[in-house]
N, C-alpha and C positions, 0 to 999 in steps of 0.2 A: 454522116452524121452532122458534123459541122454547118456545111453549107445549107443543108434542111433549115437548123434549129435559127440560122438567118433570113433565111425566107419567110416561116410561120412570124416573125417581130416583124417585118416589114409591114407585114398584113394587118396585124390585130394592135400594133404599139398605137395611142393617140399622143401624137406631141403636144405636150405643150406648150405649143408656141400658136401665135396669130399671122396666117398668113399676111400678104402685104397689103391684098384688097379688105381686109376687115378693119372695120373703125371702133374706136374706144369710145362711142357713143357721143362723135363727135366730139374728138381730144380738143378742137380749138373751143377756147373759152368764150360762154355766153354770160352775160347780164342779166342778172338777178329782173322776176316777171314782177316780184311784190316790192320793186321800190316805186315811191312816191305812192302806195296806195294806204288807202286810208285805214285808220287805225283806233279801237279805244282804249283809252288808258285805265290803268285800275279805280282810278279815281274819276272814271266814267268820262272824262273830258273827250275831245277830239286829239289824235297825234295819227302820226304816218310813219308808215317801214322804211327803216332806214340799215343800212349797213348795222351791224350791231358796235362797232368801230365809231361811228359818225354820231352817235346819241353823246351831244361833251357830258352831259349828268354822268354816265358810266364809263367815260373814254380811261381815266388813270385806274379805275379799279382794272377793267379788263387788258388795259396793256401791262399791268403786274401778275398778270396771270388768274387773275378770280373768276373773271367769265367764263358764264356756262352754258352749255346751244345742246339742246336735246336732240337729238337724230333717230329720233322713235318714228316709226310711218303709224301715219293714221290717227296721231293723236292732232284732234285741232288747235291753229293757234292764231292770232288776228292776225300774224303775217304769215301765209302760209310757207316763204325761202326762208328753210330754216336758219340763210346766216341774217337776218334782217331781226331787228326788234322796232317794236312801238314807242316810239320817242315825241317827244314834247315839239311842237315846231319850234318854241324858241330856242329850245336845247340841242336841233342840229348846227353840226357843220360842215363846213366845207375846206375845210385846209386838210391837213395830208393824210391820207386815203390811206397809206403806208406806215405799218409802226417801226419806226428808225431801226437795226441792227444794233443791239449790246456788244460793243464786244468783247465786252465783261466775260458775258457769259458763252461764248464762244469758246467751246472746249478744243483743244489740242489734245493730238494723239488721232487713235481709232478706237472703232468699238462703243462707243457711248451714245446711247438711248435717250431720246427723252421721255419720261415715261409718262409724264402728264401735258405731254403737246409743250405750242408755243404760243404763246399769246391769250392763250383760251383753252377752257378745258369743256369735252365735250360729252355727254350721258346720252344712254339708249342703246342702243346696237351694240354690241361685245364683241362685235369678229370687226367694225370700224376700227383702223386706226387712227389715232391722234393724229392733229394736224405735226409734221414736225417729229414724230417721234421715231420714227428709222429714216433717218437725214441723209441716210445713201440710196437713198432706193432712186432709181432714173425711169423714164421712161422714153425707151428708143421710137424715134419717129420718123418716115419718110414722106416723102410726098409733099414737101414744105408745111410738115408739120401738120397734116393732113390725116395721115394715116399712122393708127400703130400700131408698132412690128412686134416687140416683145418687152418685158421687163429689164433690168439692168443695178446693177450695183457701180457705188464711188467706191476704188481701194485706193484713188490718186488724185487729184484735184485733174488731172488730167488725160485721166484710163478709168473707161467704165467695163466691168469685165460681166460677160455675159453666155447665152450660151451659143455655142456656134452654128445648131441649126435655123438658128433666128437668121443670123445675118450671113450666112457662107453663100446663098445667091446675091449681096451685094455686092461681096470678096470680091465676085466673078466680074461686076460690071465696074460701079464704081462707087467707092465711099464717099462721095461727097452727097450721095442721095437720101443721106442718115442723116439725122440730128438727135438729139440728147437731153431732153427736156430733166435735170434738177430741180429738189424742191416742188415737186407735185404735189397735189393732195387730193383734190376735187375736181376731175376733168373736164368738169361741164361751166365752171367758170375762175376768175380771174381774182373774187375779192378776198382771196386769203389774207390774211393781216401781214404777211410777208410775199414778197417776190418769186418765183421761178425765176432758173436760169437756163435758156438755150443755147447751145455750144453746137459746132458743126464738128464733123470726125472728119477725122484728116488721114486715118489709116483703119483699116480691117487684119488681123492678125488672128490667122486660123491654129489650132493644135493640128500640129504636126501628121499624126496620129489618128484625128479625126475621123469616125467610120461613118459616112450618112448613113447607109440602109439600116444598122443599127443601131444606129447615135452615138460609140464609143468615142469615151472623150469629147464629149461636148462642151467646150469650151472657147471661148473668143476673148480677144481684149480689143478695145475702140481708143481707139487713142486719137484725142480732140487737138483740134486747132488752137482752140486758147484754154486756159484752164479754168473752172469755175470759182467764186468769188467766197471763200468763207463766208457764211452765215448761220443764225440759228437754228436753220432750216434744212442746214446743208452740210453735211457731215463725210465720214469714210469710215467706214467697214476694217474692220482686223482680216488677216490671212492668218491659217491656220500652218503651224509648221507640216513639213514636207513629210509626206507618205504617212501623218497623225490620222488616225480615223477620228469620228466624230466621237465624241462624251455619251456618254448613256443617260441622258436626259432631254427631256420638254426643251423644243424646240422651235422657233417660231419663222413660218413662212410666207411673204406679203407679196402682194401683186394688185392689178384691175382684172385679172382673167372672168373666164366668165361663173357663174355660178353655178352652171350645169350644163353635160355636154349635149350637145344635138341644137334642134331650133328652138328650145324651150331655156335656154339658157341664152343669158344676157349678161353684158359687161359691168363691172362695177363700177359708179364713177367714183366712188370717194376710194381710196387705198384700205385694202382690208389686209386681214391678220389674224392667222390660226397659229392657234398653238398644236404642234404635232411631237409626237416622242419618235425619238431615232429606233429604228427598227434593226436589229445586229445584220447583216450580210447575208448569212446561212441560216436563217428566219425570212427573210423576204424572199430569196428562192424558192424557198419551200411554199410559201405564199401565192407565188406568180403558178408555179408548177402546178398548181388550183384550177386556173383559169387557162383561156383557150391557147396559152403560149404550151401548155404542156408541159408531161411528167420528165422532158427530157431537156428543158431550159436550163440555161447558165448564165446567171447574172452574172456578167463582167465586172471585173477589179476597177474601173471608172466612175461603177458606180457604189454611189446608196443609197440607202433605203428611208423614208420617214411617213409617219401615220397611220393609217389602218382603222381609224378610229368610223365608223358610220356617220356618213353626213360632213365631214371634213378632210375636204381634199384639198391641194392646186388642181387646176384646168384648163382649158384652154385659152393660150393668152397668156400662160401664167408665167410662161416660159423665161427661161434667162433671169427670171427673178430669183434672189437670194434665200436661201434654208439661213438662218444663222441658229448658233447656240450659244450659251453662257462659256464663258472662260473659267478653266477650271483654276480654285483658288483665284479668282478675280471673275465673279459672279454678276458686278455693273458692268463688267464690258462683254462684246461679243463679236465673236468670229463667225463670218461663214465657210460653213461646213459644207455646202451642196447648193447648187444651181436646178432649178426645177428643168424639169427634163423632157418624162412620160411617164404614162402611167396606163392602166388598164381601167377607163372609167374614169368618174369623179367624184369618189366619195360615198359611189350609191352600191361599191361590193364590200367593204372591207378590205379592200388590197393594197398595203403602202402605196403611194406613188415614187417613183424612181426619179434621183439626184447626181447629176453628173458629183464627183469626185474632187474637190478643192484642193486636198490636202495630198492628193496621189498626181496633182499637177503644177503645185507649188515650184518646184526645183524649173520648170520648164516659164512658169509666167517671172519667175527671179531673172532668167534668161532673159527676157524678154526686158523686162525694165532696163537691163543695162544694156543691151542693143540699140535702147530705144532714149540711151542718154538722160532716164528718170529716176530718180532717188529716191527711195521708197521708203530711208530712215525715218522722217519723219510723223511715219504714218503706220509704222509696226507698232503691233502690240507690246 
């Protein structure tokens, strides 16, 4: 009976990761086609479309966080590229393209989001994360940064946590084929106000009880060759205590995965976020038994569940990305309760998504940190 359940799972589970050949809408940044386009200002004079932080008239205001970018789709604008504004020719600056980091705004510790984003605010699509809102989010890339593999999270300047199913094939060949990108937001431009940071992967550590056929213990750690640098758009997520189940609350999942499964689904250009409820283990198992998994399906204790609300789910390409929940007693800080692992469909069935249970492997993570001489103390809750 046990083996038959495993076989069924292999046939029907959609693993929420991207195969090596998938392309995240060309992860390599592209420049804005709108730059140098003529536009008309409010006073009917001619201007030029430039990146919003290159218009001297607004530069000081925007760098203090008061700038607003509208991400709504289908709204006609003088400047079609959303990060461009119409600026008078004499007010365009060619100086510092990048916002200088402000060390006093870099938060020490872990689990602190930037609810208003960093450097500018966005309005419009409610499922788009703000720039720098979830500073631990990383993209895992291969083939010299040209292909998207999976999502991941920074738990230390030299350590990324992700799903084992995303990187196990690289562990068998060479970790040198992988890189991570921290501080990313819009995958089709490098015009964000703060730069992303790329780092080489030195070592891939797969959980020793990872079972690929049914993706049990779907957790892996990537040790980086060099640490990322602290920045306003780069930070670290907190880990939960060992064996502690996620709180009975609403949590956030983030990623660049598809918006739908199958040929109609497209990868997201801008980091998306979903607010999802935690679904208790027993309830989730009952829901999953109503699917093709069958009435005898048993949900392994290395998984937790979240979601179940129609139209809201992680999907293909989100594998390895974090599921974060507010810390009990400290609602302004977040712990990573889960790692996007697998599911039945993508939000079209009302069935919860399945995530690797981070609390269940916390002792193993701590052991790996000791073995690799990595001090987690500054990055604890």
